N, C-alpha and C positions, 0 to 999 in steps of 0.2 A: 564430378558429380553433383556439385552444387548444394553441399551441405549448409544448414543454417542452424545455429545453436543458441538456445536460450540459457542463461546462468541466472539463478537466484541463491545469492549467499544468505543463508538463513542463520539463526542462532545455534542450531545443532547440526544440520546438514546443508552442504552446497548443493542445489539440484541443478541438473542438467536435462534439457531436452535436445535431442538431435533429429531434425528431419532431412530426408533426402528428396531427390528432385522427383521421386515417384509417390511421396506422400507417405513414406513408411516413417515410423517414429521408433526411437529407442531411448529408455530413461537410465539415467547414471546418476549415482549419488555418492558424495564423498563428504566425510567429516570436515565441518568447517574448522579451521586453523585460525583462531582469533589473533594469535601473535602476527601472524603474515597472511591474510586471506588469499594471496596469489598462490600459495602452496597448495590449498585446498582446491582452488580452481583448477590448477595445472595437474594435479593428481586426477580430477575426473577427466580433462581433456587428453591426458594420456591414456586412461583406460578407454575413452572412446576409440583413440588411434590404435590400441592393441587390438580392440573388437573387430577393427576393419582390417586387421592386418599390416598396418602401416607404421612408420615412425611417425614423430609428431610433425617433422618437417614435411613428408610427404601428405600427411593428413591435412595440415593447414593450407596446402596448395589446392584442395578441393573444397575449401570453406568459404562461403561467399560472405556469410553475414553473422557476427556474433553480438547478441543483445545482452547487456549485463545489468543485473540489478545489485546494488551494494549496500551492504550495512555499514560501511565504513563511517560516514557521517552520523548516521542514526547511533552506533556505540560511542562515537566520540561525545556526541550531547547527552546521552544517557548516563555515561560515567563520569562525565565532567573531565574527560581527557582530551580536550580540544587544543587548539593552538593558544599561546599566551597572547592575549588580545587586548589592544588598546582601542579606545573609542574617542572620537572628536564630536563635540555637539556645540551648539549655539550657547553663548553666554548667558547664564541666568537659567539653563536648562539641565545643570550636570546631572540631576539625579533622577530624571524623568525614566530612564532605563530600569533602575534597581528599584523605584517606587512602584513601577507596574501598574495597573489599575487602580491599586488601593482596595481591591476587593478580594475578601478571602474565598479561595475555592471551596473550603469547608467552612460554611459561615458559622455552624454551631459548635467548631472546635476552637475553643480562644486560645490555645497553645500551638495551632497551626502554623508551622514557621513557614515563609516563602522560600524557595528553592535557593541554593548556592548561586550566586550571580555569575553568569557568563564574563563579566568584566567587573573586577573589584574597583571600588569608588576611586581608588588611588591612580588606577589607570584610564581614568575617564579625565579628558581635558576639554577646556571650553575654548572656543574662538569667538572674538567679538565680530559680530555680522549681524545683519537682519534683512530678510526680504518681508513685505506686506503679505497679507492673504489675498492680494492680488497679482503677487509676482514682482511687484516695484521694488527696486533697491532703496532701502531706508539707510542702510549703514554698510559701508564697503567691509571687505574682510580685512581684518587686522593681521598684517603680514609678520608683525612681532609675536602675536599669539600663536601662529602657525610654528614659527621658528622654535619657539619655547617648547611646543608639544613635541616637536620632531627631534630636540636635543635631549627631552626626557625619555621618550620611547627609545631611542638609540641607547641610552643609559641603562634602560631597563631590558633590552634585548627582546623587544616583543617580535612576535612572528607573523601578527596580522593586525591590521587596523580598520575598524569601521567608521565610517563618516556620515553623519546625519544631522542636517541642519532643519531648523524649525519649518520653513516653506520652501524647501528646495524643490518640491515636487512641482512647484509652478516655475521655478526658474533654477536651473542646474549650475548655474556659472560659479557660484562660490565654492561649491563641493568640487568642480572641476579644478579650480585654482589650487584647493587644498591637495587633491590627488595627483597634480602636477609637481607640486613641491615634494610630496612623500615620495614619488616614483624617482625624483631626481636625488634626494639626498637620502632615501632609505631603500636602495634598489635590494629586490628580492623579498620584501616585506609584501604580504598579500593585502590588497587594498580592497575594501567593497564600500561603494557608494550606494545611499538611499534612493538617489535619483536613478539609478540603473536597476538596482534590485527590487525596490517596491514604491514607485513613485506615486503615492497616492494619500489621502487624508489619515489621520489618527497616528499622533505622534510616537505614542507607546509601542503600539503594533508595528510601526514601520522601524523604529529604534531596535526592537527585539529581533525583528526579521533581519536587519543589516548585521546585528551582533551574531546571531546564529550564523550567517553566512561566513563571516570573518572568522568565527571560532572553529568550524569545521573545515573551511576551504582549504588550509595549507595540507591538511591529512588527505583528503580527497586527490588534491593535485599531486601529490607525492605518490599516491596509489595509483592513479591512472597513468602517471607518466612511467612508472615501474611496470606496470601491466603492458601498456604500449611496448616498451622497449623489451620485454620479455617476449611478447608475441612477435616483433619484429626480427629477434633473434633467431626465431624458428621459421622465418621465411612468411610471415603471415602478411599478405596485402589487401586482404579484403576489409569490409565495413565493420568498424567497432562502434556500437550504439550503447548509450547508457539511459537505464529506466529513470523516468520522473516520477514525482508524486502526484503529478496532475493526470496520470495514466498515459502519458505520450512518452516518446524517447527524444535523446539529443545527441549530439556529437560529444566526443570527450572535451573539445575545445571549449563548447558553451558550458559544459557542465563544471569544468574547473572554473570558470568565472561565476556561474550561478550555482555553488555548491549547495545551497539551501533548498534547491528542487530536488535534491536526491534524498533529503531527510526522512520521508516515508514511502521512499520508491519500491521497497521490496514488496509489500502487499497490493501496490498498484497495478500490478500485472494481472489479479486475479479478476477483477471485473471484464477486462478485454478477453480473457480466457472463457470466462462464463458466457458472454455474448456469444462468442464463436462456438461453442459446443451446444448452444440452445438454439442457434440458427436453422440446423437443419429439421428441427420440429417447429419452426416458426413461432418460436415462443420469446416474447419480448419483456415480459416483467418478471424479473429474477431477485432472489436473495442468494448472493454468493458467499461461501464461508470456506475459510482455511484453517484448518487445525494442525498444527506442526508439533515441534517438540517444546517451544516454550510458550506460544501464544495462540490464540483464537481469533481470527480477523472475520468480520461481517460487514458487507456492505449490500446497499439497495441499488438495483437498476430498475428504472421504469421506461419503457418505450425504447429500450436498448440505450439508454442514456444514464451512465453512472451519477450520483449525485455529487457535486463539488462544493467544497466549502472555502472559505478563507479565513476561517476561525479555528485552524488547527493548532494544536499545541504538541510539543516534543519536549519532554522531561519538565514538563510546567512552565515553559517557555512559549509566547505566541509566535505562530508562524503564519503570516498574512499573505501567504501566497495561494494560488489555487491549487487544492489538494483533493484527491478522492476522498469523499466522506467515508471514512472506514472506521469502524468500532471496534477497539483492540480490548481483550482481557487476558489476563494471566491464566490460561487455560490451554494446555497441551499435552503431550504425550510425557513430558519431563515435569509437569507440575506437581507439587510435593503435597501429598495429604498429611494433615496434622489436626490435632484437637486444641481447640482455643481454650482460654480460661473458664469459660463456662460450660466445658464439657461437650461441645458442638463440634463435629466433624467438619472441617473446612478442606478445600482443596485449592492450591494456588494462593496468591499469584508468583510466590517464589517457586523457581524451577531449578532442577538438577542441571540442567543444560546439557552440553555434548559432553563435558568433561567435569566430574564424574559420570553423570548420567545417571538413569534409573538404577536401583539395585540390582535388578536382573542382566544388566548389562555387564556385570563383573568387574566394572573399572574402579571399584572404589567407593560408589555410592552407598549411603547407608540409610536414605530416608525414603520410605515407600513413595510411589509416585502413580500417576495415572497408567502408565504403561505396565507398572507391577501388578496393579489391579485387572487390567485387560487380559494378563497372562494367566493370573489365577483363576479367572471367570472362564477360560477356555477360549477366548476370542482370538488369542495369538498363539501359534505353535511354537514350542520351546526350540525344536531343531529347524524351523523355516522363518526366519526373520531376516529381513534386508535381503531377500532372494536365496537365503540359507548361508549366506556371509558371516551370520552371527549366529551363536547359539545362546539362548537366553537360559538363566538360572532360574528355574521355578521354584526350589527349595529356598534360594536366598530371598526372592520376593515374598514367598508365603510367610517367611520367618519374619520379616521385617513388618509386614502388615500384622502378623499376629502380636508381635511385642509392643508396636507403636500405637495399633489402632484397635485391633479386636480386642485384646485382653484390657486394657482401660476402659472401654465401652462394654464389655461383659458380653461379648458374641464370638461366633466362629470366624474363622478367617474368610469363608465364602461370602458371610454376611458383611464383613468388614470390606471385602473388594467390591461388593455390589453397592454398598454405601459410597465408596469413592466414585465407582461409576456413575450412579445417580446424581451425587452432589454436582460433579463436572458437568454432567450433561444439563442440569437445572441452570447451572452459571451459562452455559452457551445459549440455552433456550432464552433466557434473560436477555442476553446480548442481541438474540434476533428481535425481541420485542422492543428494543432500544431503537434499532433501525426500521421498524415497522409499526408496532401497535402505537409508540410513542408520537409518530407523525401521523397518526389517524389512518393507517393503513393496516389492512387484516392480511396476515401472512398466509393465510389459507387461498388467497387470490395469487401467491407468487410460487414459482417453480425454486426449489431449493437446489443449488448447484454447489457440489461438495467437492472439498480439495484437501490436500495434506496428508501426509502418510497416516495420520491418527484420524482424519475426519471421517472416512466411511465406517469406522468401528462404531462411532456415536451417532453418525447421521440420522439413522431409522429411528432411534429413540428420541431423539430430539425433535424430529418432524411428527413423530406420533404424539407428543406432548402439545405441540402447537397445531395439529390436526392438517399440517401439510401434506396434500395428496399425491405430490410427484416431487422425486429426487433425480436428479441427472448426476451420475459419477462417471467423469471422464476416464477413458482407459489410462490416462497420464496424470489422474488428480493428484498423485504424490509428488509430482514436479509441476503443479498447476500454475503458479506465478510464472514459473520460467517460460510455460507455453505461451501464457499471455503476453510475456514481452515479445515474442515473435510475432504477435498478431496486433501489435502497438504500431500506431504511425508516429511520425516526428510532429512535436507539437511545442509550440511556445505560446504563452499568454502575455498580453501586455494589459497595463491599466494606466489610466490617467485621471486624476481628480478634475472634475468640472461641476462644482457645487453652485446649482442655481435652481430657483424655482422653475417648473416646467413653462410657466407663463412668460418668464424672462429670459428664457433660452435663446442665444445667439446662435441661430442654426449654421451661419457661416463658420463662426468660431468651433462649433461643435464639430461639424463635418470636416474642418481643418485638422482636429486632434485625432478623428478617426483615420484620415488620410496618412498622416504622420505615422501611427501606429502601424497600419497595412504596410506601408512602404518598408518600415524597420524590419517586420515580420517576414515580407517575401524576401528582403536581402537576406536575411540571417538563414533561411530555409534554402536559397540559392546557393550559398556559402557551403552549405551541408550537402550539396549535390542533387537537390530535388528539382526536377525541371518544373518551369511555371505551369506547365497544363496539370501537374499532379498537387497543386497547392490549393487548399480550400481555406476559405477566410469566413470567420463567424464572429458575430457582432452582438454584444449585450450592453446593458445600462443598468446601473444599480440606481433605483428609485425607493424612496420612502415617502409617507404622508409627514407633511410639515408638523413637527413637533416630535416625532419619532426619533429613535436613535439607531435602530437596525436597519439595514437595506434589505431589498429584494432584487436578486439578479435577474433581468427579463431580457431573454434572447429575443432578436428581431431581424428581419431580412431586410436588405436594402430597398430604397425606392427606385423608381424607374426614370427618375427625372436627370440623373448624373450625380446628384448628391446622395450621400449615404442615408441621410435623414431629412425630410420635408416635413411641412405642417401637418399633412395628412398622416405620414407615418408616424410623426410623433403623438397624434392623438390615439392612433392603434396602439402604440407601445404603452401609453397610459392604461388603454382598457385592458391590455393583456397583464400588466401590473396588478389591476384590480382583481382579476381572475386569479392569479398567481398567489396574491396575498390571502384570498379566501380559502385557497387549497392549503397553504402552509399554516395559518393562523385562525381558519375557521371564521373569517370575518373580512370584510372589505367597506371601504368608505368611497363608494362611486361618487365622484364629483367633488370630492374634498380635495384642497389644495396639495400637489405632490411636489417633490423637489428631486433634481438629479443629483447625485452625488459623484459617481465615477463613471468613465466610459471605458469598455473592455473590447479587446480584439484578440480572439483565438486563432492562431493560424497552424494548420494542420498540412503536413508533407506525407502525401498517400505512400505508404511502402508496399513492397510485394510480399503478399503474405503466404504461408505454406498452404499447400492444398491438402485437403482430407481427403484419405483413400477409401473409397466404398469396398465393402467385402461381400463375398458370394452369401446367399442365404444358406444355412447348415440345418435348418429345421428347428423345431421347438424342443426336442429332446437333449436336455444337458447330459445324459448318461456317461457319454464318452469322457467327459471331464471330471467326472467323480473319482476322488481320490481315496476317500476313508469316510467314516463316522468318527465323530469326536463327542466327547461330553463337554457341554456348552452349558452356562448358566443364562437362564431367561425368567425374568421377574422373580420367581420364588425358589426355582429348583434348578439342578442340572438335568440336562436332558440329552440323548444322543441325536445330533444332527449330522447331516451330510455336510462334506467339505469338498469344494470343487476346484480344480485348478484353473486360474483365471487364464494362463497361456492357451488353455484347449477350448474355451468358451468362444461362440462366435454368433454371428448374426441370425437371431431369431430364437435363440436359446431362452427358455423361460424356467426359471427356479422360484420353487414355493418356500417361503419361510416356514418354520425357522431353518437357516442354512448359513453357510459361510462360504465365501469365494476368496481364495488366496491368490493375490498378485504378487510379484515379486517385491514391490516395495510398499505395499498396503494391504489390508485385509478389509473386506465389506461384509458387515454383519447384517443378515436379513432378519428383521423381527418376524414373529408369527403372523403379524397382521399383513405383512407386505409380500408382494412378488418382485421378482427380478428379470427384466428383459434385456437382451445384448441387442443393440439397435444395428443397423446396416452399416456403421462405422465402428462397431465393437466397442461402443461406449455402453453405460448401463443405465437403464431406467428403472427405478425402483418406486412401485406404487401400491397404493391400497388394494386389498382383496375385496372382491364383491362389487367394483367398479370397472367398467369396460376402459383400458387404457385411452381408446380414441376419445370416449366421453370425458374424459379428466383432462386431455390435452385441448379439445376444443372448447371446454368451459375456461381454462386457462387463457387461451388464445383471446376470447371475449373480454377478459380483465374482470 
């Protein structure tokens, strides 16, 4: 049958999307099992097999591809429960890792402490060696220092070691010597080299990235080996791919070596899914949002290209690897409502998580959450949650809101619940402002693509506040990132520092570096089974004006004369840099001296994507899907609104707000100002009343 499966392990639920060869989709969810994520994964896989009337062994024979996003590394970094890690660096630079940048993240908070170090100072050892800033050896590696470090790490029973010398990105020989000694004398210890993980300028960022890779690597390695073994035990012989933070996927073997590439991999599937679901309507400028149980993720896509950053952080530690620029806040269905010392209602960032969960789950939760407020407001049906698999306790949710929110604030329960709803919506609207308004972009010029089990409940109100005219809610919105993983290509990013003023650039050397990276990229993709005609190579260069600190990544196309970059090409790159700088910062210094900092190559291995299935037109009348009328709170009071069964809605159906659409794993709240259309792929378009949908789409296409 050629099944393809996307799996996204979240903080509350593990999401699954199953595609068959005909383009049919099926959604599955299983509670996440933090003590052993494979249990939650196989619980969902087993449910899929049972749905198809097969054993797991029979089911796996029909599965071609599994794409898996994991929170193993994220949780290890956030909780500080990674491997016991040692670190080796150049003599005289022992404290660079833990001194960080020397800048406070909260500059007006005098007592704001740095995060707990990934590597305690006593586990940082130095080796006498030196390569200068042009890659020439000044001091050879001191072998006695290496041996002392090895003996110490052996006595400490470290599980992982990061190695980062001062100028190893120019010449990796010294790091390679250390790696050979470590592998010879400490077999089984996970070793990360900065010359492999992040060979570029900026010593703290490089050290931090290597330390993160070493800190989370052993846990990811153990998990992936266990997952592969368990899959093989059931006869799975298909492809297993792992989601990366850059929006691409990779083989488990590459993931084990470059574990830090998975640190923000969960939300990274969202933009790919957003692009795929907007494509049928030829919409290219999007804001994707994903509201799950714990967090709210927002990312901006312009011209079908997600924004990429190399300045991400995880648990307040810098990650200098290409990562989709996703702004995350603690606003989810499980976000806890509370009153601060000033008597102000707050929601999040603390979450009830999967266990015990919101009060209404009846699993021991005692603090009211967003989901509890949604239930009290009538957005959720007590007897129809998680497709009817869970009954929600309305009385318990109302009582918790009354005791902890309503009574202290002197209001009734419905007002308290509406306050929670409004506060969390305002928090999420502010997050959308971070990815749009703060960058000089108007959110009204973008389509809002909504995901997550809780996202469609809140999307309409968020869009109303920001005056966003069109919302796309995929039928599979509750497993959005899992869907995006199946839409992603293999991707590997490479960087090399080449710090030269543009006028002094040695084009022969510059092209040689680009060729080296391209050869490595192609070799890696071929080892992962990608044929050469399905490999795409993209090039860019980091430029800045002389005297500046931050660079701008400028993509470019290769020249026609055999080299990647020629004199004419270089001049075009500088002009593109001026334009890009003006877009990002509101000004440019055309003609001012510019300098090259890094050269980058991004390699993509194009994968076969699941095909979407078109459905027959069913007319505009949604009446056959009407379930009942329910009392739902909108703005200031409860009112009776129609509730529709999403499984019975189809191509062409139009619903006037206010109304509710219930899917098995999510609920869509349609505010009074909006209409909802079911498109030809059975996805939902929610748009403002009084404006023709065709006019809205045409305006958004023009940008």
